[in-house]
PASEVO-398486 format. One record per residue (C-alpha): z, x, y; residue number from 1. Coordinates in nm, 4 decimals. Layout:
// PASEVO-398486
<<Z X Y> NUM>,
...
END
This chain:
// PASEVO-398486
<<-12.6104 -6.7394 3.3299> 1>,
<<-12.4595 -6.7142 3.0024> 2>,
<<-12.7961 -6.6917 2.7607> 3>,
<<-12.9488 -6.4239 3.0133> 4>,
<<-12.6629 -6.1995 2.9859> 5>,
<<-12.6617 -6.2109 2.5703> 6>,
<<-13.0095 -6.1412 2.6261> 7>,
<<-12.9377 -5.7872 2.8839> 8>,
<<-12.7000 -5.7468 2.6474> 9>,
<<-12.9255 -5.7433 2.3215> 10>,
<<-13.1817 -5.5527 2.4759> 11>,
<<-12.9239 -5.3011 2.5735> 12>,
<<-12.8791 -5.2863 2.1146> 13>,
<<-13.1613 -5.2661 2.0937> 14>,
<<-13.2707 -4.9462 2.3418> 15>,
<<-12.9852 -4.7523 2.1961> 16>,
<<-13.2545 -4.7599 1.8836> 17>,
<<-13.4542 -4.5206 2.1403> 18>,
<<-13.2119 -4.2557 2.1270> 19>,
<<-12.9981 -4.2453 1.8199> 20>,
<<-13.1430 -4.1211 1.5612> 21>,
<<-13.1842 -4.2926 1.2183> 22>,
<<-13.1060 -4.6488 1.3709> 23>,
<<-13.4218 -4.8993 1.3838> 24>,
<<-13.4617 -5.1190 1.7121> 25>,
<<-13.6974 -5.3709 1.4388> 26>,
<<-13.2817 -5.3874 1.2410> 27>,
<<-13.1301 -5.4262 1.5348> 28>,
<<-13.3125 -5.7354 1.6402> 29>,
<<-13.3220 -5.8937 1.3606> 30>,
<<-12.9444 -5.8874 1.2845> 31>,
<<-12.9585 -6.0078 1.6331> 32>,
<<-13.0990 -6.3036 1.5392> 33>,
<<-13.4023 -6.2417 1.7923> 34>,
<<-13.6408 -6.0884 1.5915> 35>,
<<-13.8596 -6.3744 1.5162> 36>,
<<-13.8361 -6.5113 1.8536> 37>,
<<-13.8970 -6.1201 1.9456> 38>,
<<-14.2271 -6.1877 1.6911> 39>,
<<-14.3602 -6.4439 1.8565> 40>,
<<-14.2652 -6.4247 2.2495> 41>,
<<-14.5007 -6.0038 2.1818> 42>,
<<-14.7847 -6.2378 1.9924> 43>,
<<-14.8401 -6.5006 2.2473> 44>,
<<-14.7311 -6.4557 2.5922> 45>,
<<-15.0251 -6.3269 2.7861> 46>,
<<-15.2578 -6.6172 2.5502> 47>,
<<-15.2162 -6.8264 2.8670> 48>,
<<-14.9784 -6.9592 3.1586> 49>,
<<-14.7560 -7.1359 2.9768> 50>,
<<-14.7086 -6.9634 2.7110> 51>,
<<-14.6687 -6.6514 2.9449> 52>,
<<-14.3657 -6.8878 3.1948> 53>,
<<-14.2488 -7.0525 2.8061> 54>,
<<-14.1828 -6.6168 2.6755> 55>,
<<-14.0920 -6.4227 3.0671> 56>,
<<-13.7407 -6.4737 3.0644> 57>,
<<-13.6919 -6.3818 2.7449> 58>,
<<-13.8881 -6.1059 2.7185> 59>,
<<-13.7723 -5.9741 3.0694> 60>,
<<-13.3631 -6.0279 3.0409> 61>,
<<-13.3992 -5.8600 2.6984> 62>,
<<-13.6387 -5.5699 2.8795> 63>,
<<-13.3987 -5.5255 3.0936> 64>,
<<-13.1247 -5.4264 2.8540> 65>,
<<-13.3517 -5.2075 2.6941> 66>,
<<-13.3750 -5.0122 3.0418> 67>,
<<-12.9548 -5.0183 3.0980> 68>,
<<-12.9596 -4.8534 2.7810> 69>,
<<-13.2255 -4.6010 2.7566> 70>,
<<-13.1046 -4.4818 3.2082> 71>,
<<-12.7265 -4.5487 3.1646> 72>,
<<-12.6207 -4.4569 2.8155> 73>,
<<-12.8958 -4.1997 2.7026> 74>,
<<-12.6044 -3.8963 2.8552> 75>,
<<-12.3258 -4.1523 2.7714> 76>,
<<-12.4873 -4.2034 2.3299> 77>,
<<-12.5993 -3.7661 2.3623> 78>,
<<-12.2650 -3.6990 2.4540> 79>,
<<-12.0780 -3.8548 2.2155> 80>,
<<-12.3742 -3.7653 1.9253> 81>,
<<-12.2550 -3.3849 2.0275> 82>,
<<-11.9176 -3.4245 2.0406> 83>,
<<-11.7848 -3.7485 1.8030> 84>,
<<-12.1273 -3.8055 1.5857> 85>,
<<-11.9792 -3.8938 1.2823> 86>,
<<-11.8125 -4.1907 1.4604> 87>,
<<-12.1057 -4.2778 1.6752> 88>,
<<-12.3437 -4.3507 1.3510> 89>,
<<-12.0764 -4.5251 1.1435> 90>,
<<-12.0251 -4.7488 1.4747> 91>,
<<-12.3746 -4.8034 1.4440> 92>,
<<-12.4068 -4.8492 1.0823> 93>,
<<-12.1421 -5.1556 1.1801> 94>,
<<-12.4367 -5.3347 1.4027> 95>,
<<-12.6884 -5.3308 1.1558> 96>,
<<-12.3854 -5.4265 0.8926> 97>,
<<-12.2974 -5.7135 1.0779> 98>,
<<-12.6384 -5.9395 1.0641> 99>,
<<-12.6628 -5.8875 0.7069> 100>,
<<-12.5268 -6.2217 0.6303> 101>,
<<-12.7869 -6.3600 0.8916> 102>,
<<-13.1180 -6.2089 0.6644> 103>,
<<-12.9795 -6.3930 0.3706> 104>,
<<-12.9691 -6.7535 0.5610> 105>,
<<-13.3127 -6.6928 0.5770> 106>,
<<-13.4135 -6.6777 0.2352> 107>,
<<-13.1025 -6.8938 0.0624> 108>,
<<-13.2667 -7.0810 -0.2830> 109>,
<<-13.5852 -6.8839 -0.2928> 110>,
<<-13.4662 -6.6225 -0.5645> 111>,
<<-13.7465 -6.5400 -0.8117> 112>,
<<-13.8627 -6.2412 -0.9466> 113>,
<<-14.1356 -6.1768 -0.7456> 114>,
<<-13.9099 -6.1960 -0.4231> 115>,
<<-13.6999 -5.9789 -0.5649> 116>,
<<-13.9668 -5.7193 -0.6354> 117>,
<<-14.0621 -5.7040 -0.2281> 118>,
<<-13.7576 -5.6077 -0.1639> 119>,
<<-13.7228 -5.3023 -0.3599> 120>,
<<-14.0932 -5.2629 -0.2398> 121>,
<<-13.9821 -5.2728 0.1194> 122>,
<<-13.6980 -5.0351 -0.0170> 123>,
<<-13.9448 -4.7950 -0.1714> 124>,
<<-14.1315 -4.8022 0.1262> 125>,
<<-13.8909 -4.6900 0.3767> 126>,
<<-13.7410 -4.4409 0.1282> 127>,
<<-14.0726 -4.2387 0.0722> 128>,
<<-14.1471 -4.1863 0.4545> 129>,
<<-13.7386 -4.0460 0.4808> 130>,
<<-13.9131 -3.8456 0.2234> 131>,
<<-14.2856 -3.7369 0.3502> 132>,
<<-14.1998 -3.6404 0.6832> 133>,
<<-14.1095 -3.3038 0.7919> 134>,
<<-14.0155 -3.1884 1.1173> 135>,
<<-14.1824 -3.0635 1.4000> 136>,
<<-14.1008 -2.7941 1.6752> 137>,
<<-14.0558 -2.9361 2.0288> 138>,
<<-14.3763 -3.0655 2.2196> 139>,
<<-14.4716 -2.9278 2.5447> 140>,
<<-14.4929 -3.3062 2.7604> 141>,
<<-14.6984 -3.1889 3.1245> 142>,
<<-14.9601 -3.3816 3.3556> 143>,
<<-15.2766 -3.3094 3.1897> 144>,
<<-15.5422 -3.5363 3.0083> 145>,
<<-15.4936 -3.4502 2.6599> 146>,
<<-15.0877 -3.4662 2.7214> 147>,
<<-15.1325 -3.8340 2.8466> 148>,
<<-15.3685 -3.8931 2.5902> 149>,
<<-15.0061 -3.7873 2.3686> 150>,
<<-14.8179 -3.9700 2.4830> 151>,
<<-15.0210 -4.2881 2.4924> 152>,
<<-15.0470 -4.2650 2.1714> 153>,
<<-14.6743 -4.1732 2.0980> 154>,
<<-14.6065 -4.5109 2.2905> 155>,
<<-14.8296 -4.6844 2.0344> 156>,
<<-14.6514 -4.5158 1.7602> 157>,
<<-14.2886 -4.6321 1.9038> 158>,
<<-14.4020 -4.9531 1.9549> 159>,
<<-14.3699 -4.9905 1.5476> 160>,
<<-14.0734 -4.9110 1.5388> 161>,
<<-14.0081 -5.2130 1.7456> 162>,
<<-14.1508 -5.4417 1.5699> 163>,
<<-14.1125 -5.3417 1.2125> 164>,
<<-13.7528 -5.3325 1.0956> 165>,
<<-13.5781 -5.0084 0.9287> 166>,
<<-13.8393 -4.7620 1.1257> 167>,
<<-13.6306 -4.5631 1.3718> 168>,
<<-13.7948 -4.4815 1.6886> 169>,
<<-13.5845 -4.1536 1.7761> 170>,
<<-13.6007 -4.0536 1.4401> 171>,
<<-13.9830 -4.0870 1.4656> 172>,
<<-14.0459 -3.8496 1.7458> 173>,
<<-13.7821 -3.6175 1.5866> 174>,
<<-14.0165 -3.5942 1.3912> 175>,
<<-14.3365 -3.5418 1.5844> 176>,
<<-14.1139 -3.3278 1.8304> 177>,
<<-14.1168 -3.5430 2.1285> 178>,
<<-13.7594 -3.6469 2.0834> 179>,
<<-13.5995 -3.3775 2.2948> 180>,
<<-13.8523 -3.3607 2.5830> 181>,
<<-13.8519 -3.7060 2.6228> 182>,
<<-13.4628 -3.7205 2.6435> 183>,
<<-13.4829 -3.4632 2.9039> 184>,
<<-13.7438 -3.6157 3.1102> 185>,
<<-13.4585 -3.9666 3.0632> 186>,
<<-13.2195 -3.7493 3.2108> 187>,
<<-13.4736 -3.5587 3.4782> 188>,
<<-13.5669 -3.9549 3.5759> 189>,
<<-13.2017 -4.0845 3.6112> 190>,
<<-13.1064 -3.7811 3.7846> 191>,
<<-13.3997 -3.8096 4.0083> 192>,
<<-13.5404 -3.4616 3.9356> 193>,
<<-13.8952 -3.4184 3.9285> 194>,
<<-13.9664 -3.7504 3.9157> 195>,
<<-14.3416 -3.7523 4.1043> 196>,
<<-14.4326 -3.5803 3.7599> 197>,
<<-14.1947 -3.7365 3.4935> 198>,
<<-14.3183 -4.1183 3.5893> 199>,
<<-14.7043 -3.9996 3.6184> 200>,
<<-14.6131 -3.8466 3.2186> 201>,
<<-14.4049 -4.1931 3.1226> 202>,
<<-14.6851 -4.4316 3.2708> 203>,
<<-14.9180 -4.4195 2.9669> 204>,
<<-14.6603 -4.3914 2.7111> 205>,
<<-14.5197 -4.7750 2.8621> 206>,
<<-14.8764 -4.9013 2.8110> 207>,
<<-14.9222 -4.7366 2.4416> 208>,
<<-14.5909 -4.8846 2.3866> 209>,
<<-14.7410 -5.2376 2.5769> 210>,
<<-15.0235 -5.2675 2.3461> 211>,
<<-14.9030 -5.1344 2.0475> 212>,
<<-14.6298 -5.3510 2.0283> 213>,
<<-14.8789 -5.6701 2.0588> 214>,
<<-15.1279 -5.5485 1.8229> 215>,
<<-14.8490 -5.5313 1.5485> 216>,
<<-14.6789 -5.8109 1.6354> 217>,
<<-14.9750 -6.0125 1.6183> 218>,
<<-14.9823 -5.8866 1.2537> 219>,
<<-14.5998 -5.9579 1.1411> 220>,
<<-14.5976 -6.3207 1.4125> 221>,
<<-14.8777 -6.4031 1.0821> 222>,
<<-14.7103 -6.3034 0.7797> 223>,
<<-14.3549 -6.5018 0.8837> 224>,
<<-14.5795 -6.8072 0.9669> 225>,
<<-14.7764 -6.7718 0.6244> 226>,
<<-14.5272 -6.6193 0.4240> 227>,
<<-14.1979 -6.6884 0.6195> 228>,
<<-14.0115 -6.5515 0.2785> 229>,
<<-14.2166 -6.3308 0.0955> 230>,
<<-14.2035 -6.1122 0.4817> 231>,
<<-13.8345 -6.2090 0.4882> 232>,
<<-13.7641 -6.0103 0.1757> 233>,
<<-13.9337 -5.7390 0.2356> 234>,
<<-13.7862 -5.6689 0.5905> 235>,
<<-13.4694 -5.6696 0.3811> 236>,
<<-13.5477 -5.4134 0.2307> 237>,
<<-13.6463 -5.2435 0.4943> 238>,
<<-13.2863 -5.3693 0.6327> 239>,
<<-13.1091 -5.2160 0.2990> 240>,
<<-13.2303 -4.8706 0.3038> 241>,
<<-13.1713 -4.8595 0.6901> 242>,
<<-12.8259 -4.9430 0.6498> 243>,
<<-12.8519 -4.6602 0.3054> 244>,
<<-13.0245 -4.3459 0.5162> 245>,
<<-12.8151 -4.3706 0.8287> 246>,
<<-12.4791 -4.4321 0.6532> 247>,
<<-12.5481 -4.0774 0.4462> 248>,
<<-12.6568 -3.9241 0.7414> 249>,
<<-12.3107 -3.9031 0.8672> 250>,
<<-12.2333 -3.6378 0.5807> 251>,
<<-12.5207 -3.3523 0.7562> 252>,
<<-12.2315 -3.3123 1.0037> 253>,
<<-11.8831 -3.1431 0.9922> 254>,
<<-11.5801 -3.3820 0.9650> 255>,
<<-11.2388 -3.4896 0.8959> 256>,
<<-11.0592 -3.7964 0.7040> 257>,
<<-10.8904 -3.8688 0.9861> 258>,
<<-11.2888 -3.9051 1.1940> 259>,
<<-11.3986 -4.1162 0.8902> 260>,
<<-11.1179 -4.3564 0.9243> 261>,
<<-11.1665 -4.3899 1.2930> 262>,
<<-11.5173 -4.3897 1.2084> 263>,
<<-11.4980 -4.6738 0.9209> 264>,
<<-11.2581 -4.8495 1.1506> 265>,
<<-11.5435 -4.9123 1.4423> 266>,
<<-11.7581 -4.9857 1.1306> 267>,
<<-11.5984 -5.2812 1.0584> 268>,
<<-11.4858 -5.3593 1.3828> 269>,
<<-11.8627 -5.3522 1.5097> 270>,
<<-12.0164 -5.5787 1.2031> 271>,
<<-11.7654 -5.8280 1.3011> 272>,
<<-11.9177 -5.7868 1.6661> 273>,
<<-12.2653 -5.8685 1.5780> 274>,
<<-12.1550 -6.1459 1.3112> 275>,
<<-11.9578 -6.3406 1.5681> 276>,
<<-12.1133 -6.3094 1.8597> 277>,
<<-12.5101 -6.2014 1.7450> 278>,
<<-12.5385 -6.5019 1.5160> 279>,
<<-12.7963 -6.7624 1.6128> 280>,
END
């Protein structure tokens, strides 16, 4: 029971990456110590009945937490971002920072020039992505065939943010203009408004998420098994760049000294929680 509850809580944390701009689901799964198992489960659960039974509980309870997060916490986080954005963002920076020590446990005694270079390549790739993505106006989502095809494609793109550390799902949706429309749809579903059309719209999105995650996870699973240390050096680069990017986004909002102090206190607190309770 304790393990199932832990997975639900971790799923709730993962779900926030689709709501809070700048926060990566991949990074959160890394810092909570479930990244390797998540990639393995998504890559192999469908290969046999034995694998399905082996990974079912892990994926199911993690998924339950993710759904709870998106359906219930959407309004809470949206409210927090509107009212106390600096404090909210620093709180999530703490969630990421708290898991960094676990990352370095994956690569200890494996320091080399080539590995350090891979880490900086990881940092550089995420920085380049941040500078080369431009904003888009809000898109229209309806039940037309074209819109359904687009939703499937968005699902595939979004799946990459689950399994590739450092890439924020909510940030990606903002870039392509689907963040606010999808947030509105989720809010309407939770309030049982326009339920039929909204569920129809979400089905191709969900299919794209599942299929995309399976395909991308297989590639990463191969890298983790063949080149684990090198892969984790790149992941560490993604995580470092993600921490810097999310932290710097604080200064896009108006803030006061007391707000910064409260935010930093919560950042330290959330870091300690992750370090203490989410380590393997």
